[in-house]
C-alpha positions in Angstrom: 87.5 98.0 90.3 85.6 101.2 91.2 86.6 104.6 92.6 84.1 106.5 94.8 84.4 109.9 96.4 83.5 111.1 99.8 84.0 114.8 100.7 84.8 114.4 104.5 84.9 118.1 105.4 83.8 119.6 108.7 81.2 121.8 107.0 79.7 119.0 105.0 77.5 116.9 107.3 76.6 114.4 104.6 80.1 113.1 104.3 80.0 111.9 107.9 77.0 109.8 107.2 78.6 108.5 104.1 81.6 107.3 106.0 79.3 105.7 108.7 77.4 104.0 105.9 80.6 102.6 104.4 81.4 101.1 107.8 77.9 99.8 108.2 78.0 98.1 104.8 81.4 96.5 105.5 81.7 92.8 106.2 85.1 93.3 107.8 87.3 96.3 108.7 91.1 96.0 108.5 93.3 98.6 110.2 96.7 98.3 108.5 98.6 101.4 109.7 101.9 99.6 110.6 102.9 101.4 113.8 100.6 104.3 114.5 99.4 102.8 117.7 102.0 104.1 120.1 102.7 107.2 122.3 104.4 109.0 119.3 101.2 109.2 117.3 97.5 110.2 117.6 96.5 106.9 119.1 93.4 108.5 120.7 91.9 109.1 117.2 92.5 105.4 116.4 91.0 104.3 119.6 87.9 106.4 118.8 87.7 104.9 115.3 88.0 101.3 116.8 85.3 102.1 119.4 83.0 103.4 116.7 83.5 100.4 114.5 82.7 98.0 117.4 79.7 100.1 118.4 78.4 99.4 114.9 79.0 95.7 115.6 81.5 95.3 112.8 84.4 92.8 113.0 87.8 94.5 113.3 91.3 93.2 112.6 94.5 95.1 113.4 96.6 93.9 110.5 100.4 93.4 110.7 101.0 96.1 113.3 103.5 97.1 115.9 101.7 98.4 119.0 103.1 100.4 121.9 104.6 101.6 124.1 102.0 103.8 125.8 102.2 106.2 128.7 101.2 104.4 132.0 98.3 106.7 132.6 96.4 105.4 129.6 97.1 101.7 130.0 93.5 101.1 131.2 92.1 102.7 128.0 94.5 100.6 125.9 93.4 97.4 127.6 89.7 98.3 127.2 89.9 99.2 123.5 92.2 96.5 122.3 90.3 93.8 124.1 87.3 94.8 122.0 89.2 94.1 118.7 88.4 90.8 117.1 91.9 89.9 116.0 95.4 91.5 116.4 98.1 90.4 114.0 101.4 91.5 115.6 104.3 91.9 113.2 106.9 91.5 115.9 107.5 89.6 119.1 107.9 92.8 121.2 104.3 93.8 120.4 103.0 90.4 121.6 104.9 90.9 124.9 103.7 94.5 125.3 100.1 93.4 124.7 100.5 90.7 127.3 101.7 93.4 129.7 98.7 95.5 128.9 96.3 92.6 129.6 95.6 91.9 125.9 96.2 88.2 125.2 93.1 86.8 123.5 93.0 86.8 119.7 96.6 88.0 119.4 98.6 86.3 116.6 102.3 86.9 115.7 102.9 87.3 112.0 105.3 89.6 110.1 105.2 92.9 108.1 102.9 92.8 105.1 105.5 94.7 103.0 107.6 91.5 103.0 105.3 90.2 100.2 106.0 93.2 97.9 106.9 92.1 94.4 109.8 93.6 92.4 109.1 95.9 89.4 111.9 96.3 86.9 110.1 99.1 85.0 111.6 101.4 82.5 111.4 104.2 85.1 113.3 102.1 87.7 116.0 101.2 85.2 116.4 104.8 84.3 117.0 105.6 88.0 119.7 103.1 88.0 121.4 104.7 85.0 120.9 108.3 86.1 122.4 107.6 89.6 125.1 105.2 88.3 123.9 102.5 90.7 125.8 99.3 90.8 127.3 96.9 93.3 129.7 99.6 94.5 126.8 101.7 95.6 125.8 102.1 99.3 122.5 103.9 100.0 121.8 105.7 103.3 118.4 106.6 104.7 118.7 109.3 107.4 115.7 110.5 109.3 114.7 113.7 111.0 113.3 114.0 114.6 109.6 114.1 113.7 107.6 111.7 115.8 110.6 110.9 118.0 111.8 111.9 121.5 115.4 112.4 120.3 117.0 115.6 121.4 118.6 118.1 119.0 122.0 117.4 120.5 121.6 113.6 120.0 120.4 114.2 116.4 123.4 116.4 115.6 125.8 113.7 116.9 123.9 111.2 114.7 124.4 113.4 111.7 128.1 113.9 112.5 128.6 110.1 112.7 126.9 109.5 109.4 129.1 112.1 107.7 132.2 110.5 109.2 131.1 107.2 107.7 130.5 108.8 104.3 133.9 110.3 104.3 135.5 106.9 105.1 133.5 105.1 102.4 134.5 107.7 99.9 138.2 106.9 100.5 137.6 103.2 99.5 135.8 104.2 96.3 132.2 103.4 97.3 129.5 105.4 95.7 127.1 106.9 98.3 123.5 107.9 97.6 121.0 109.3 100.1 117.6 107.6 99.8 114.7 109.8 100.9 111.3 108.2 101.3 109.5 111.3 102.5 109.7 115.1 102.6 111.2 115.3 106.1 114.1 112.9 105.3 114.7 114.7 102.0 115.1 118.0 103.8 117.4 116.4 106.4 119.6 114.8 103.6 119.8 118.3 102.0 120.7 119.8 105.3 123.5 117.3 105.9 124.9 118.1 102.4 124.8 121.9 103.2 126.0 121.8 106.8 128.9 119.5 106.2 129.8 120.9 102.8 129.4 117.5 101.0 127.5 116.7 97.8 125.9 113.3 98.1 123.2 112.6 95.5 119.7 112.3 96.9 117.2 109.8 95.4 113.7 111.0 96.2 111.6 107.8 96.0 108.2 109.5 96.3 107.7 109.4 92.6 108.5 105.7 92.4 106.3 102.7 93.3 107.5 100.7 96.2 107.9 97.7 93.8 110.2 99.9 91.7 112.2 101.0 94.8 112.7 97.3 95.5 114.2 96.7 92.1 116.6 99.7 92.6 117.6 98.4 96.0 118.3 95.0 94.6 121.1 96.5 92.5 123.1 98.1 95.3 125.8 96.7 97.6 124.4 97.7 101.0 121.6 99.8 102.6 122.1 101.7 105.8 118.7 102.8 107.0 117.0 104.7 109.9 113.6 103.8 108.5 111.8 100.5 108.7 110.3 99.9 105.3 113.5 100.6 103.3 115.1 97.9 105.4 112.4 95.4 104.6 112.3 96.3 100.9 116.1 96.0 100.5 116.6 92.8 102.6 113.7 91.0 100.9 115.4 91.9 97.6 118.5 90.1 98.9 120.5 93.2 99.7 122.4 93.3 103.1 121.2 96.0 105.5 122.3 97.8 108.6 119.7 99.5 110.8 120.5 102.8 112.4 117.0 103.3 114.0 115.8 103.6 117.5 112.4 101.9 117.7 111.9 98.4 118.9 110.2 97.4 115.6 113.5 97.8 113.8 115.5 95.7 116.2 112.8 93.1 116.1 112.9 93.0 112.3 116.7 92.7 112.2 116.4 89.8 114.6 113.8 88.2 112.4 116.2 88.2 109.4 119.2 86.9 111.3 121.0 90.3 111.4 120.4 91.5 114.9 124.1 92.2 115.3 123.7 94.8 112.6 121.2 96.9 114.5 122.7 100.2 115.8 120.8 102.7 118.0 120.5 106.1 116.4 120.9 107.9 119.7 124.2 106.2 120.6 125.5 105.8 117.1 129.3 106.0 116.7 131.0 106.2 113.3 133.7 103.7 114.1 131.1 101.1 115.2 129.1 101.6 112.0 132.3 101.3 109.9 133.1 98.1 111.7 129.7 96.7 110.8 130.1 97.7 107.2 133.5 96.0 107.0 132.1 92.9 108.6 129.4 92.6 105.9 132.0 93.3 103.2 134.3 90.6 104.4 131.5 88.0 104.8 129.3 89.3 102.0 128.3 85.9 100.5 127.6 84.5 103.9 125.3 87.4 104.7 123.5 87.0 101.4 122.9 83.4 102.1 121.5 84.2 105.5 119.1 86.6 103.9 118.1 84.1 101.3 117.2 81.5 103.9 115.5 84.0 106.2 113.4 85.5 103.4 111.8 82.1 102.9 110.8 82.0 106.6 109.5 85.5 106.9 107.5 85.2 103.6 105.6 82.4 105.2 105.1 84.4 108.4 103.8 87.4 106.4 101.4 85.2 104.5 99.8 84.3 107.8 98.2 87.7 107.8 96.2 86.7 104.8 95.5 83.2 106.0 94.3 84.3 109.5 92.1 86.9 107.9 90.4 84.4 105.6 89.9 82.0 108.5 88.4 84.7 110.7 86.1 86.0 107.9 84.9 82.5 107.2 84.3 81.8 110.9 82.6 85.1 111.5 80.2 85.0 108.5 79.6 81.3 107.9 79.4 82.3 104.2 83.0 82.7 103.1 83.3 84.2 99.7 86.4 83.2 97.8 86.7 86.4 95.9 85.1 89.2 98.0 84.9 92.8 97.1 87.5 94.8 99.0 86.9 98.5 99.8 90.0 100.6 100.1 89.4 103.9 101.8 91.9 106.7 101.1 91.7 109.8 103.3 93.2 112.9 101.6 93.9 116.5 102.3 96.0 118.4 99.8 97.9 115.3 99.0 97.8 115.6 95.2 101.5 115.1 94.7 101.4 111.6 96.3 98.1 110.4 94.7 99.6 109.1 91.4 102.1 106.9 93.3 99.3 105.7 95.7 96.8 104.8 93.0 99.3 103.3 90.6 100.5 101.0 93.4 96.9 99.9 94.1 96.2 99.2 90.4 99.3 96.9 90.2 97.7 94.5 92.7 97.1 91.0 91.5 93.8 90.9 93.3 91.3 92.8 91.2 88.0 92.6 92.9 88.3 95.9 94.9 86.9 99.4 95.0 88.7 102.6 96.0 86.7 105.1 98.1 88.5 108.5 98.0 87.7 110.6 101.1 88.7 114.2 100.5 88.9 116.8 103.3 88.1 119.8 101.3 91.5 120.0 99.5 92.5 123.1 97.7 95.1 121.5 95.4 92.7 120.0 92.8 93.1 116.5 94.2 89.6 115.5 93.2 90.0 116.9 89.7 93.3 114.9 89.3 91.6 111.6 90.3 88.6 112.3 88.1 90.8 113.1 85.1 93.3 110.3 85.5 91.4 107.4 87.2 87.8 107.7 86.1 86.5 108.6 89.5 82.8 109.3 89.9 
């Protein structure tokens, strides 16, 4: 495993050529962003990247992604760019239907989210979290989300927060322990805001210092997860923990359907506390049945997620006529003042069972000593 550095700053022309050379030297490019190809995100940048990759005549796979929706005015562009992609692995049925609507039907394969294959890590650090937060099978964790990258109005968001607090108050009366789970800065701040605005004092577990595999171990030890975010849902449910979705994006409804729990999808915009309480009670009353459903469905979705790997191998062999069983994989990390997240990122990568890979660290002229941190801790050159 090797770590290389690229300084991709606007005032350093060499870095642009370095990045182009990395693409040129690649045998295959995987785009594994999850769901950044929709109207909520900077899809034009992704389309530019994909066009550049194909201009360089490199094979391109969109790996385990949710795609769409897009504004009507740019559908011709969507159709043009995505039909140039060699393979699209759609992690949900809705993406397949949207792509068909956009005129993208060739080389589209339905798989499942790659996070489904995440292993569990019962590290000392994870066990300490369980002790520090007194986590056990009377613990219900809640992931609330802010309005960033959504079209939710402030009034709708306020009503959502009010409903969550009403549920927390109800659960407190029946002796459940409640913990907020915060996977990012925005959700951490929103959890803190709920505590302050509603004069409650719910503990907040900031997971950014934990590896995803450690989070999975923590979530395997709780009673229930209520989440407005996708990946906590996946991590908890594949650990065997029942989940309720309070999101608003189609990808979350699709995932709940995939694991046999579509009835436990509630829309954030129209969320009512009594409805959520009813769902919680339903799970409590049929807890063993729900656990068994998850156990069976986890077997199925694991096979679907593995299709991402199988299809990639098949395509790579077909495209090159010289399939290598243990190819070198280049992982490119683009960073700007992200030092506080680098340890978690690199430690996660180093825990992979696949070892023939290199990490190329692309730094955008950071001022937080990111490069120094990587050089000192991960032998970067």
